N, C-alpha and C positions, 0 to 999 in steps of 0.2 A: 271134310266139310259136311257134318250130319244134317244141318238145317236144310241144306240144298237137297239132300236125299229125301227128306220128308215132304218138302214143298212140291216137288215135281209130281209125285203120284196124286197129291191133293188137287192140283190144278187139272190134272187129267180127269179125275173123278167129277169135278164140277162141269167140265166140258161134256162128259158122257151123260150126266143126269139132265142137264139143260137141253141137250140135243135129243134125248129120248122122250120128251114130253111127259115125264113122270110128275105126279102131284108134288106140290110145294113141301108138304110135310115129309115127303119121302126124301128130297134132296137138300133140305135146309141144313141138317146137321153136317152134311158133307161140305156145303159151302162155307159154313163157319169154320170147319176144320181147315179148309184150304186157305181161308183168309188168315187164320192164326199162323198157319205155316208160312205164308208170305210175309207176315209181319215179323216173324222170327228171322227170316232171311234178311229183311231190311235192317233190322237192329244189328245183326252180326256184321253186315258190310260197313255200317257207319262206325262201328267200333274199330274195325280194322283200319279204316281211313284216318280216324282220329289218332290211332296209335302211330300210324306212319307220320302224320304231321308232327306229332310230338317228338318223334325221333329226329326228323329233319330240323326242327327248331333247336334241339339240343346241339346238333352239329353246327348249325349257324351261330349259336351262342358261343360255342367253344372257339369257332373260327374268328368271330368278332373279338373275343377276349384275347386270342393270340395276336390278332392284328393290332388291337389296342396296346397290348404289352410291347409289341415290336415298335409301334409308333412312339410310345412313351420312352422306350429305351433309346430310340433314335433322337427323340427330343432332348432327353437328358444328355446324350452324347454330344449333340450339337450345342446344347447350352454349355457343357463343359469345354468344348472346343472354342466356343465364342468367348467364354470367360478367359481362357488361356491366351487367345489371340489378342483380346482387348487389353491384356496386361502388359503388352510389350509392343514397341515400335521398331524393334530390331529385325531387319528383314531376314537375316539368317535364321533366327529363332522361329519366326513366323512360318517360313516354308518347311522347316523341320517338323513342326507340330502338325501342319496340314498333311504332310506325307504320312506321319505316324498314325494320325487318327483316321485318315482315309483307308489305310491298310486294315486297321482294326474294325472299322464299320463294315467293310465288305469282306473281311476275312480273306484278303488277297495275299498273294505271295510276294508282290513287289509294287512299288509306287515311286513316282518322281514328280518334281515340279521343275519345269524349264521356263525361264523368264526371258522375255524379249528385251533387246537392248533399249535403254531409255535415252532420252535426249535426242538432239538433232544429229543423226549420223550421216547426213548428206544423201546422195542419190543411191549409193551402193548399199545393198542389204548386208546386214551384219549378223554374225552367228548368234544362236541362242545359248544361254548359259544354264546348265543343269545345276541349280543351286542346292538341291536336296534330293537324295535318292536312298531307298532302303530295300531290304530283301533281295530278290533276284536282280533288281536293277541298281544295286548299290555301286556297281562298278562304273556307272555313268556319272556319279557325283563329281562335280567340278569340271566336267567335259564341256567343250564348246561344240555345238552341233551346227553344221552349215545349214543355212536356209534352203539350200538345194538338195539336202539329204532326202532320199525317197522314203525314209521310214515314217512311222506314225507320228513321232514326236514333232518333227518339223512340219509335217503335212497338216497336223491338227491346228497349228497356229493360224492358218488362213481360213478355218472353217467357222461357220456361224453356230452350229449346235454340236452336241455330244456325238462322238463317232464310235461305233462298236465294230470290232474286227475279230472275226473267227473264221479261219479258213475251212471251207466245206470239204476240201480234199484232205484235211488233216495235216497239212504242212504248216510249220510255225510262221507266225506273222512278224516281219521285221519292224522293230521299234526305232532303231538307229543302227548305224554301221557296227556290225558285230554283235548286236543284241536282238534276240527274238523272244516271242511269247506265244503260248498256245491260243490264248484269247486276251484281249485287252480293250480298254475303253479310254478315250481321250476327250477331255472337255476343255475348250478354251476358257481362260480366265479373263473375263471381260468386265471392266468397271469404267463408269463414266464415258461409255462409248468407245473405249480404247482397249484393245487386247494387250494385257500385260504379260501373259504367259500361257502355259498349258499344264493341266494336271492329268497324268497318265496312270491307270491302274492295270496291273497285269495279273492274269491267272487267278480269278476270284474263286470262291468256294463253289464246288460242284462244276467248275469249269464254265459257268455261264452267268450272265448278269440278269437277275430277276427284275421285273418292272420297278419294284420298290427300291432295288439297289441303284437303278438308274436315276430314280427320283432323288434318292439320298445323295448320290454323287453330284448331281446338278446343284442341289442345295449347298453342299460343302464348297463346290467350286465358286458359286456366286458369292458366298460369304468370304471365302479366301481371297477372291479377286479384289473385293472392296478393301479388305485389310491390307493386302499387299500394295495396292495403289496408294492407300493412305500412308503406309510406311515409306514408300518411295517419295511421296510428296514431302513427308516430314524430313527425310534425308536430304532432299533437294533444298528445302528451306534451311535446314541446319548447316549444310555446306555453304549456301549463299550467305548465311549469317556469319559464318567463320570468315569467308572471303571478305565480306563487308567490314567486319571488325578488324581484320588484318590490314586491309587497305586504309581503313579509318586511322589506325594507329601508325601506319607506315608513312603516311603523307607528311612531307616536310613542312607544310603549312599547318597552322593551328586551326582546328575545327571545333565548334561548340554548338550544341543544340540548346537554344535559349527559349524559355517559356514566355508567356505573355506578360509576366512580371519582370522580365529582364534577367532572370536568374539562370545560371548554367545547369542544365540537367544531364548533360553528357559532354565529355571533352576528351581529346586525344593527347598523346604524350607531347606532341610538338607544342600545343598551346600551354600545357603545364610547364614545359621547359622554358617557353618564352616568358611566362609569368614568374618563373623561378620557384615554383612550389610543386609538391607532388599532386597527382591527379585527384585523390580524395579531397584535397584542400580547394580544388577548383570547383568541385560540384557544390552548387548552392550559392556561390558568390555572384555578385552583381557584375556582369561582364563590362558594362560601360564604365563603372568605377574602377575596375581592375585594370582596364586598358588605358583609358583616357580621362580618368578622374571625372566621369559623368559628362563627357563632352556633348553639348546639344546637337552637334552634327551627327554623332553616332546614334543618339537617341532618335533623331529624325530618320536616319537610315533604317533602324529597326522598325519604327512605326510604318514606314513606307513598305517594307518587306511584308509586314503583317497584313497590310491592305492588298497585297498582291502586286504592288507596283515594282517596276524594275529600275531601281535607283542606281546612279553611277557609284562605283566604289570610292571610298574615302581614302585619301593618303594624308596622314597626319603624323606629326612628331609627338611621341608619347614622352612626357616629362617623367612619368612614373618608371617607365622601362628604359628611358634614355635611348630609344630606338625610333626609327621611322617605320610605320606600319601601314599596310593597306588592308582595309576592311570591306568585305562584301557580305551581303545577306540575301537570303531567299526564303520564302514561306514554304513550310513542309505541307504537302497535300494531305490534310487530316480533316476530321469533321469540323464544322463551322465554329463550334464552341472552343476548339483548341486552336490557339494562334501561335504555336511554336514556330520558330524560324531557325534555320541553320546558318551559322556565321563562319565565314572563312577569314582567318587572320594571317597575314603574311608579313614577315620581317623583310622589308625592302631597303634597309639601311645600306647594305653593300651594293645593291643594284642601283640605288640612287647615286651613290658615290661613283660607281663605274659609268653611269650615264652622264653624270656631271663631268667626269674625267674625259669621256669620249667627246662631249660637246666642247669641252675646253681644248682638247687636242685639235678638233676641227677648226676652232677659232684661231688657235695658234698657227695651224698650218696655213690658213688663209692670210692671216696677218704676216706670217713669216715670209710668204712669197712676195707680198707687197714690200716688206721691210728690206728683203734681200735686194730687190731691184732698186729701191730708193737709196740704200746704202752704197750700192755699186756706183750709182750716179753721183753720189756725194763724195766718194773717195777720190775721184779724179780731180775735181777742183780743189779739194783739201790737200791733195798731193802737190798740186802746183803752189798753193799758198804756203804750205809748210816748207816745201823744198826751196822755193825761191827766196822766202824770208830767211831761211837758214843759210842759203847761198850768199845773200847780201850781208848777213851778219859776219860772214867770214872775210868780208872786204875791210881792209885796214883803214881806208881813207874816210870811212863813215864817222860823222860826229856823234857825240855821246847822246844828244837828243834824238837824232835819227835812229841810232842803235836801240834806244829805249822803246821807240815806237815799233821798230821791227821785232823786238823781243816780245812785246805785247801781242803783235800779230801772230808770231810763231807759237806762243803759249796758247792763244785762243784756238789756233788751228789744231794744235795738239789735243786740246780739250775736246774740240769737235770730233777729232779722230777717235778719241776714246769712246765718245757717245756712239759713233758709228760702229765701232768694234762691239760694243754692248748689243747694239741692234743685230749685228751679224751673229753674235753668240746666241741670241734669242732665236734667230731665223734658221741657223744651220742645223742639220740633223745629226751630224757626227761630231766627235771630239777631235781635237787637234793631235792628241797622242794617246797611246794605249799602253800604260805601264802599270805595274803593281803598286797600289797606293794604300798606305795605312791610314784609315779614316781617323783613328784616334790621334795620330801624329798631326794630321791636318787640323783637327779640333784644337789640340794643344797650341800649335803655332798661331792659329787664328786668335785664340784667347790672349796670347802674349801680345799680339798685334793690337788688340782692342782693349786691353786691360786699363790703359790710362783713361780712355773715354768712359769706361764703366765706373772708374773711381770718381771722375768728375760728376757723373750723374747719380752717384750713390746707389749703384745697382749691385746686388749680391748675386754671385754665380754659384749655384749648387751643381757640382760635377760628379757624375757617376759613370765612369767609363770602364766597361768590362773588356777583357781581351777579345779582339775580333780578327778574323782572317782578312787578308788584303782584298781589295777590289781592283778591277781592271778599269783604268780610266785616266783622265787628265787631272793631275794634282792641282794645277792652278784653277781649273774649272770647278773642281770639288771644293776648293778653298773659297771660291766665290759663292758657292751655295751656302756654306757655313756662315760667311760674312753677311750675306743677305738675310738669312734667318735670324742671326743674332742682332743685326741692325734693326730689323722689323720688330723683334721682341723688345729691344732697348727703347725704341720709340713708343711702344705700347705702354711699358711700365713707367716711363717718364711722365705720363699724364696722370698717374695715380695720386690720390689725395694723401696728405701726410700720414693719416692713420693706416693706410694700406701699404704693406711692404712692397719694395721694388725688387723682385726676385726673378731670375731666369734659371731654369733647370735644364741641364744637358745630360742626356743619358744615351749610352751606346751599348748594344748587345748583339748577339748573333744566334740565329737558329739555322734555318736553311738559307737565310740571307743576312746581310749586314744591315743593321737598323740603327737609326739615329733619331732621337726625339728632342725637340727644342720646345719647351713650354714656358709661358710667362704668366705673371700674376696681374696682368693688365685688365682693362675693362671688358675684354672679350670682343667677339666679332658680331656685329648686328646681323639680323636675318636678311636685311636688304643688301648687305655688303657681301655676304657669303658666296652667292652665285658668281660674283664678278671678281673674286679674290685674285685669280690668276690671269685675268684679262689684261692684255697689254695696254699700257697708258692709263689704266684705271687707278685712281688714287683718291684717298680721303683727305690728303694733306692740303694745306693752303697753296695757292699758285706760287711756283718758284721753290717749293720745299721738297719736291720729288717728281720724278719722271713717270712713275707708275710702271716701271719695267723690272723692279727688283724681283718680285715673286714670279713674274712671267719668265724672266731669264732663268731663275732657279728651277722652275718647272721644266723648261726646255733642256737645261743641263742634265737634270736627273733623268728625264726621259731618254736623252741621247746616251746615257750610261746604262740603259736597260732597266732603270729603276722606276719607282713610283713615289709620289708625294701626296699625302692627304692631310687635311686639316680636321682637328677635333676641337670640340668645346667642352672641356671638363666640367663636371658638376660643381666643382669648387670655384669656378670662374676662370677668366683668362682664356688663352688660346694655346693650342699645341699643334706643332707640325711634325709629322712622322715621315721620315725618308727611309726607304729600303732599297738596297743595291745588291745585285748578284755577286756572289763570291768569285774571285779571280780563279782561273784554272790553275792546275798544279804547276805548270811551266809557262808563266806569262812572258810576253815579249819584252825585251829590254829596249830602253831608249838610248839611241846613240847620240852622245853629246860630244862636242869638240874637245879635243885634248887641251889641257891648260897651256901647253907649250906650242900649240898650233898657231897658225897665222891669224891675227886679229885685226889687221889694218894694212893700209897701203905701204907703210914703212917696213913691213915684214918682208917685202919682196923688192927685187931690183926694179926701179921704174923703167918700164918698157912701153913703147907706143903700141896700143892694142886696137884691134878692129872690133867694133861692137855693132850688132844688129838689134834694132829696137822694133818691136811689134806691139803697137798700141794705137788705138784709134782716136785718142784724145790729144789734140794739139798742145794743150798746156803741159801735159805730162811729157810729151816729146821735148818741149822747150826746156823743162827742168833737167831731163837726162842729158840733153845735148850741152846745156850750160855747165853741168857738173863735170862730165867726162871730157868735153871739148876744152875746158880750161886747163885740164891736166895733159892735154896733147893727144888724147885718144881720138880715133876717127869713128864717129857715130853715123851709121847709115840707117835711115828710117824706111821701113817697108810700107807701101801704100795700103796694103791689106794682107791678111794671113796667106792668101794664095801667092801673092807677090813674094812674101818671105820664103815660102817653100821653093819658089823658082830661084831665089837668090842663093839659098844654101846648096843648091845643086851645082852652081857655077863658081861660088866663091867660098873662101874659108874665113871663119870668124872665131875670135878668141872668147867672145861672150855673146850670148843671145838672151836678151832681156825681153820677155813676152808677158803680156797681160793674160791672166788665167781665163778670162772670158772670151778671148779671141777665138773665132771659129771659122773654119773653111769647109764648105759643103756639109753643114750640119754636124761637123765633128770638131772636137777641140784641136786647135792648132798644135799645142804641145804634144798631144797624143799622136797626131799624124807625124810630127817631126821626129819623135822618138822611135816610132815604128819604121819610118823610112830611112832614118839616119841614126841608128843606135849609138854610133861612135860619138855623136854630139851631145849625148845625155849629160855628160859631166860638165858641159859648158853652158847649160841652160839655167837661168834664174827666172823663176815665175813670180810675177807681181800679183798679189791677191789681197783682197780685203778681209778674207776669212781665215787666214793663217794656213799652215800646212795641214792638209787633210790626212786622215788615217790611211796608212798603206801607201804613202807617197814615195817610198823607196829612197833612192839616192838623189832625187830632184831637190834643188835648193829653192827656198821660198823667201820672199821679202814681203812684209805686210804693208799694204796701203792704208792710209797715207804714210809712205816711208820717209824717214829722215835720211839725210845724206850720209851720216856715219854708217847706218845699217847697210845702205846700198854699196858704199865703198868696201865694207868688210866682206860682204857676200862676193863682190867682184874679186877681191883679193884672194879669197879662198878658192875660187874657181881657177885663177891663174896660178896659185901656188900648187894646187893639185895637178894642173897640166904640166908644171915644171918638174914635178917629181915623177911623173909617169914616163 
């Protein structure tokens, strides 16, 4: 420092001169010299300071340049990561890129992303899923980490900010069970106020996280959280869309999205199937025209739905589809300018048929109970009329005129009896016998029986009978079904004008059931008649031309056989009745019929005086039976009531017990009580009934009310013949 050495003596000299009182000319040069020396010192110090400042500025410039380069590098890296993440919505690819770039940014040895479970998992916490991991943490990939795990991964999920972990004692930090790191940072991935997961970085460069590293990690985590949340939302929407589309197409009812012009914008398979066209052909068509040929009611329903009104569903018959459909509509919650509605179309043809059948069954059940009681009450007086008139006709002393009158009485009583039997056939729930019956044979025999009537009316019969398995039932009842359907068809076609053919088509076939179809070319069935078609006593014929029981009885017989009968109105006109019956089992029961050589009358046995017990509460029936058997010398004892009859059989022996089926003692059938208490008398019992022998009647003998004397004699003769052989 030479300037400093020169300046110090000069200052000292100025001090000496001024303090010694010397003249000015003596010390002036010394003062000037000292001042120059001081000036030199000042200039030297400023230069040094300036030099130092310049050196510091260069260092700051270099540091700023380095910081700027680092920030630019981070910015470019973040931009690259952002570009990559924005190019995909696949969650697996996103978390893999986040882990890879985080490791590269921080020059770390390992990184992972663990995601919290999405959706509503209930009250119990669910484990985290490590969806991506690399480097030293790669072994954690795919692992589920319990929320109760004490490691950094599970713990960081509940934190608000980034957490740095580095043990001061030098011991490794646990990240998860079995995984440790010297130092680590974990930042929760929070988006839209919800923590979706956590990003963990292990063992960065130099073993520590610089402030700029922490700032970069936070930025990466924020961006990654938003992208991951968006990817999850997209996946939820995509999954919900797939579920909606699957349900949309899987629904059995037709669904259409209809715009404000009434055109279909979207439709499911069920609607396309109902319309009979592929789905692309449905799009763009006018729904009202396609379903109901522009029905005003449907157009009003769509208009009400667009207004936001809740209109009642429509149930209409579609002539285009030939089906009955139910249509409902509701507005889709969309902006005001869009008035699209969703329309539900259901095919309710079968449902309506079943409902009509159920209503019909309920009607028939109610009427059947009434008819059964009325028929029973009619049978007793008819038995008296028919029996006594027949008894009188056997008297030889009658004149021809009286005999003619009695014959008319007997015929009319017999006619009334047939009407009552029809009523009972309609009312009863079971058939009188259960044997294997060939439906085709029943049809052929019925056609032979009615062929002459068809010829007189100029009716053509088209027959197509395929081989069918037998059904289990009553041959006579099934023949009555065929007769009723053919008679109904013949009456329909007989009203045809000359230019329209009179034709009846019969077809039989079998699939899982035996099916019979009777169709006619008549005028068809009016809409107002269709609901009442099987209603008892309903008829469109003139008074005296029909009882209105034909189809009702047919319905009851088919139902009693476990079958169904439905009516259809073909597009070509006329009416068609379809009957289906269950197939008989492999080994159907056989019907026991009397042997041809067996006893058939009183003459077949030796006339012996018999004791007969009569159990019937009708005095007229008692009179007929007593007159019949008393005339032949038999002793007829009448029980006052069923209980009296039970008391009598305990003390006396009877060759024949004739009992009314409706006779009851203590709310139990008298015949059942008699057979239970005296099984040995079962062969001697003859049951008088208006409904015929029920199914499963066993060895009991039955005689139908109103019975004629011949039938009653024959049944009695069979009882006595069987007793003689035993």
